[in-house]
C-alpha positions, 0 to 999 in steps of 0.5 A: 799592189792588188790583193792578188799581188800582195798575197803572192808577195807574202808567199814569196817572202815566206819562201825565202825566209832565212833562219834566225841568226844571232845578233853580232853585238852579243858575240865576239868574233871567236864565237862565229862560224870557223871553217877551219874547225868545221867538219864534214862526213860522207855517209855510207851508201844506203844498203851498203856496197859500192856507189852506183850512177844514179845514187844520192850521196849525203854529206853531213857538215858540222859547224864550229866556232873559232874556239872549237865549240859546236854551233847550235844555230843555222843560217850559215850560207854554204854552197857545195859541189861534187867534181872531178877536174880530170874528167871535166865533171861536176854537179851542184849539191843541195844543201839543207840547213837543220837549224842546229849547226849541222847541214846536209849536202846531197849530191847526185852521182852522175858519172863513173870514176872518182870525185871530190867533195867541195864545200864553201862557207860563203858567209857565217850566220853572223854575217847574214845578220849584218847583211839583213840589217843593212838592207833594212836600215840602209836601203839607199847605201848604193845611190845614183845621180842624175844630171839636169840641163837647160841651156848653159845651166846644169845641175846634178842631184841624188836619185834612188828607189828610196830617198831619205826625208828632206826639205828638198823637193822631190821629182817623182819619176814613177813609171805610170804603166808599170808602176815602177818607182824612182825619185830624184831630189829636185834641182834648185834652178831647173825643173824635173823635166830637165833631167838628161842622164842616169848614173851610178852615184856611189856607195856609203854605209855605216858598219861597226868595227866588229862587223868590218872585221867579220867581213874582212875575215871571210872575204879572204877565207878559202880553207881546205878540210879533210875528213878521215871518213872520206878515205874509207869510201873504197877509193871513190872519193878523194878529199877536198873540202872548201867552205861554201853554202847554198840551197838549191832546188829539189834536184840538179838541173844538169851536170858537166862531163868532159867540160860539157853541160848535160841538162837533166829533165828531158832537155837535150843540149846540143853543141854549137862549136862553129860559126856556121852551126850558130848561124844556121840555128839563128838564120831568120831569127830576131833575138832581143836581149834585155837585162844587166851586164851578164846578158850583155856578155851573151851579146858579146859572145855572139858578136865574136862567135858569128863571123857574118854578124856585124855590129851597127855603130849606134855610138852607145856607151860600151857598158850601157848600150843599146847595141844592134848586130846584123847578119844581112845574108842570113837575116839575123837581127841581134839586139841588147838593151839594159834594164831600167833603174836601179842599174849601176851603169854610168851616163845612161841617157834618159832617152835610153832608160827603158823598163823591160815590161814596156819593151816587151809590150812593143815586141810583135813576137812569133816563131822567129822571135827570141826574147832573152831576159836577165835581171838580178844583180843590181837589185841586191842592196834594196828590199826584196819587195822592190825586186818582186814588184819589178818581176811582177811587171815583167811577168805580166808583160811576158804573159801578154806577149805569149798570149798574142804571140804564143810561138815566141821563145822566152829564155830567162837567165838566173843569177849566179855566185861570184867572187866576193871581195869586201865591197862585193860582199856588202853590196852584191853578196851571194846571199842577196843573189840567192834570195833573188834567184829563188824569187825569179824561179818561183815567179816564172814557174808554170809559164811557157818560158825556159831557164838557163840555170846560171847558178848551177852552171857556175857552181858545178864548173871547176873555175873560180866564181865570177859575176861574169862567168869565164868563157867555158861557162858562157859557151855552155850557157849559149849552147843551152840557149841555142838548144832551146832555139834549135832543139833538133840541131847542133854542129 
């Protein structure tokens, strides 16, 4: 790293530093955070009187353990929202950790009528201790394979960002232009040049029996708690408390009303409800999409929503791509390509393993070019420094692109929370995603790029969380994207 990059990395690490959490070894599970015993209270309106649109409502959350004793440390992962399913309304709350077992959730009141407070405990602080330890001690617990072939001879070896020391020689596939590191154990009979494919290998890790019980307990916990104070607030707020935790930016980026996302901060989100409206917006455009499967989901949406768009069969694997779709009469070109390793896809030909930074350096750009980026989920089990350095290389390429073609539109999709079974909790936890989401936002702050706030759009909507958000949320995300492309149009 250059001194400037190293300084930035230190600042980013400080910005995402998590409160100290207790070591699980010294505790019984009964002393971990228990959503059933925990409470929340809605504070009265400052100055008294009825709530008004534009007010900020504060909820105090107090965590207790399974013995009913108050927690005295922070570090729980909590997410909160205010919503009204009947109105199709919802907004994400900002959760503040007071480091003493209590938290504040602050909500912007943005619609008339009733609302429900919903809070979800994603992880107790004790689970965060374990997740942090796993990343430090077992950064290779998700591993990868590469096949090597020459004539009739074929071998497969293990690959990763981090390979444990071994007497076995190593093939160094560090990308020279971007500096992104990747290594494979060298096959016994073949050379490093004989590598033909990249694949997800598997998942191995060591956790104690107590740690396993901790994650099993919380993977299944969605508990409702009712605060008596809630009923006293002049009937405006009904009672519904789930357990979730997260830290947001200073204010919400938008909210839902009647199922439609309304951005705050000056951006008008138009509705593109028909194929013809989307076609009219994209006429003459080149849309290049790079990232993980959450960006591929956007490509698939366009492929199904635009009647004149025809996918060109490149005989690519369905999961990995690359994919191209064309609308000749309207001169629309749409492309998707997955990002480079680490990516947990199967059988990616080495010829198709491309780093986003290198792809961006080959984009001519201009007023008819739209670049869409989304990269986060596959970096969850690795040290955050790996993700920071990947984003630094991508940001440098974005800066070069906007320098030579400043009218190019660059849109970045943020991370989002997801459903967490035991495997997902240990490999793709929302705690990991939250940290990467913060880094992503900080990394591109101040550049002429636009964000689609997938995190808040998933938290605020009255649907279960999913790595690949459900169709109503995707439609709203696409409307945000199209509104950046066509700020004066809708239909």
